[in-house]
C-alpha positions as CSV (number, residue, x, y, z in Angstrom):
1,X,13.0,-70.0,-1.6
2,X,14.0,-66.9,-2.4
3,X,12.2,-63.9,-1.1
4,X,13.1,-60.3,-2.7
5,X,12.3,-57.6,-0.7
6,X,12.2,-54.0,-2.0
7,X,11.6,-50.2,-0.8
8,X,11.5,-46.9,-2.7
9,X,14.7,-44.7,-2.4
10,X,12.8,-41.2,-0.4
11,X,12.6,-38.0,-2.3
12,X,13.6,-35.0,-1.0
13,X,11.7,-32.0,-0.6
14,X,13.7,-28.4,-0.4
15,X,13.1,-24.8,-0.4
16,X,15.1,-21.8,-2.2
17,X,16.8,-19.3,0.1
18,X,14.1,-16.8,0.1
19,X,14.6,-12.8,-0.8
20,X,12.4,-10.7,1.5
21,X,10.9,-13.7,3.1
22,X,11.3,-17.3,4.6
23,X,10.7,-20.8,3.4
24,X,10.4,-24.1,5.4
25,X,9.9,-27.4,4.6
26,X,7.3,-29.0,7.0
27,X,7.8,-32.9,8.3
28,X,8.7,-34.9,6.7
29,X,11.3,-33.2,4.5
30,X,11.7,-37.2,2.6
31,X,9.0,-38.7,1.1
32,X,8.3,-41.9,-0.8
33,X,7.0,-41.7,-4.6
34,X,3.5,-40.5,-4.5
35,X,3.7,-38.6,-1.5
36,X,3.7,-35.6,-0.4
37,X,4.5,-32.7,2.4
38,X,3.9,-29.1,2.5
39,X,5.9,-25.6,2.9
40,X,5.5,-23.0,4.7
41,X,6.0,-19.8,2.9
42,X,6.1,-16.3,4.9
43,X,7.0,-12.5,3.7
44,X,9.1,-10.6,5.5
45,X,5.7,-8.5,6.5
46,X,7.1,-6.3,9.0
47,X,9.0,-4.3,6.2
48,X,6.2,-4.2,4.0
49,X,6.3,-7.6,1.6
50,X,3.6,-10.1,0.2
51,X,4.1,-13.3,-1.6
52,X,3.8,-12.9,-5.3
53,X,4.0,-16.6,-6.5
54,X,5.4,-20.0,-5.7
55,X,6.6,-22.9,-7.6
56,X,8.0,-26.3,-7.1
57,X,9.4,-26.5,-10.7
58,X,7.0,-28.9,-11.5
59,X,3.9,-26.9,-13.6
60,X,1.9,-26.2,-9.9
61,X,2.8,-22.2,-10.0
62,X,0.2,-20.5,-8.1
63,X,0.0,-16.3,-8.2
64,X,-1.4,-14.4,-5.0
65,X,-0.1,-10.7,-5.2
66,X,-2.1,-9.1,-2.8
67,X,-0.8,-7.0,0.1
68,X,-2.5,-9.6,2.6
69,X,-1.0,-12.6,1.3
70,X,1.6,-12.7,3.7
71,X,1.5,-16.0,4.8
72,X,0.5,-19.2,2.9
73,X,1.2,-23.6,3.4
74,X,2.1,-24.7,-0.2
75,X,1.1,-28.7,-1.0
76,X,4.1,-30.6,-2.7
77,X,1.7,-33.7,-3.8
78,X,2.4,-37.1,-5.8
79,X,6.1,-36.3,-5.6
80,X,8.0,-39.1,-8.3
81,X,11.3,-37.0,-8.0
82,X,13.3,-34.7,-5.7
83,X,11.4,-31.5,-6.1
84,X,12.5,-27.8,-4.8
85,X,10.0,-24.8,-4.0
86,X,10.8,-21.6,-4.8
87,X,8.6,-18.1,-4.1
88,X,9.1,-14.4,-4.8
89,X,8.3,-11.7,-2.7
90,X,7.2,-7.5,-3.4
91,X,6.7,-5.0,-1.7
92,X,2.9,-3.9,-0.8
93,X,1.6,-1.5,-3.6
94,X,-1.2,1.2,-3.0
95,X,-2.9,3.7,-5.2
96,X,-3.6,7.4,-4.2
97,X,-5.9,9.4,-5.6
98,X,-5.1,13.3,-5.4
99,X,-8.3,15.9,-5.9
100,X,-7.9,19.8,-5.8
101,X,-11.2,21.8,-4.5
102,X,-12.4,24.5,-6.5
103,X,-10.1,27.7,-7.0
104,X,-7.0,25.6,-6.1
105,X,-4.5,23.2,-7.5
106,X,-2.8,19.8,-6.0
107,X,0.1,18.1,-7.6
108,X,0.5,15.8,-8.5
109,X,-3.0,15.1,-9.3
110,X,-5.2,12.2,-10.2
111,X,-3.8,8.8,-9.2
112,X,-0.6,7.9,-7.9
113,X,0.8,4.3,-7.7
114,X,3.6,3.9,-5.0
115,X,4.9,1.1,-2.8
116,X,5.6,0.5,0.7
117,X,8.2,3.0,2.1
118,X,7.7,5.8,0.0
119,X,7.6,9.3,1.2
120,X,5.1,11.3,-1.7
121,X,4.8,15.1,-1.2
122,X,2.0,16.9,-2.8
123,X,2.1,20.1,-3.5
124,X,-1.0,22.3,-2.6
125,X,-1.6,25.8,-3.7
126,X,-4.7,28.5,-4.3
127,X,-4.7,29.7,-7.5
128,X,-5.8,33.0,-6.8
129,X,-4.7,35.2,-3.6
130,X,-8.5,35.8,-2.9
131,X,-8.1,32.1,-1.9
132,X,-6.4,30.1,0.8
133,X,-6.2,26.6,2.0
134,X,-8.6,25.9,3.9
135,X,-7.9,22.1,4.6
136,X,-6.7,19.1,3.9
137,X,-8.2,15.7,4.1
138,X,-6.3,12.1,3.6
139,X,-9.1,9.0,3.3
140,X,-12.1,11.6,4.6
141,X,-9.8,12.9,7.6
142,X,-8.2,16.7,8.4
143,X,-4.7,16.7,8.5
144,X,-4.5,20.1,8.1
145,X,-2.4,21.8,10.6
146,X,-1.3,25.0,8.8
147,X,-2.3,28.3,9.5
148,X,-5.7,29.9,8.8
149,X,-4.7,32.0,5.8
150,X,-2.2,30.3,3.7
151,X,-1.9,31.5,0.3
152,X,1.1,30.0,-0.7
153,X,2.2,26.7,-1.8
154,X,2.3,24.0,1.1
155,X,3.5,20.6,0.8
156,X,2.0,17.7,2.5
157,X,3.8,14.4,3.0
158,X,2.6,10.7,3.4
159,X,4.1,8.1,4.5
160,X,3.4,5.3,2.6
161,X,4.4,2.5,5.1
162,X,1.8,4.1,7.5
163,X,-0.9,2.8,5.6
164,X,-2.8,-0.8,6.4
165,X,-1.8,-3.1,4.0
166,X,-5.5,-4.3,3.6
167,X,-6.4,-1.1,2.3
168,X,-5.3,-0.5,-1.3
169,X,-7.0,2.7,-2.4
170,X,-6.5,6.1,-0.7
171,X,-7.4,9.4,-1.3
172,X,-6.1,12.8,-0.6
173,X,-8.5,16.2,-1.4
174,X,-7.9,19.7,-0.5
175,X,-10.1,22.6,0.0
176,X,-9.9,26.2,-0.5
177,X,-11.7,29.2,0.9
178,X,-12.0,32.8,-0.1
179,X,-10.8,35.8,2.4
180,X,-13.8,37.5,4.1
181,X,-13.1,41.3,5.6
182,X,-15.0,43.2,7.9
183,X,-15.4,46.6,7.0
184,X,-15.9,49.6,9.2
185,X,-17.8,52.4,8.4
186,X,-18.9,55.7,10.0
187,X,-22.4,57.6,9.1
188,X,-22.3,61.4,8.0
189,X,-25.7,63.9,8.5
190,X,-28.9,62.8,6.9
191,X,-27.6,59.1,5.9
192,X,-26.7,56.1,7.5
193,X,-24.1,53.3,6.8
194,X,-24.3,49.4,7.9
195,X,-21.0,47.5,7.7
196,X,-20.7,44.2,5.7
197,X,-18.7,41.7,5.0
198,X,-17.0,41.5,1.8
């Protein structure tokens, strides 16, 4: 009697070298026919990156692309040949909506798309010398530290790297106030004068 014993050659699961992130194949790195393993994908979140997509070259692509997608366990199933898992990473993106209050301007105004690491300047100015900058609010919180009677253009810089990755939408708004003056007066005979604020 002749007995033949057959065994399958294992397949290798490997990972591309990550750019702005890492990919690590978990044990086992060699699998039998129709078996599988997992790959841990991590973005360099400390420097503002997230996972965009993961592929194993077999049509099993997945797309993530949210700022909070920084770690993912990718399943490699039903392996019938060697498999290489690759991933792409991108910097976190945010939207800043700038709105000028009445009697002033902010440049740029409207929506601006920014990425982690950007330093974006907003030029803020009253549109008449009768008004001054009285407040600047970022995400509803006052950041105005200028002097009260600021009639000149003022540049406020936002460091995008300080943003929480989970909060994509941000705002900057400005307020302007008209100057008020106290007028002193003297009364002469047969009449009265009251002081007034104008």
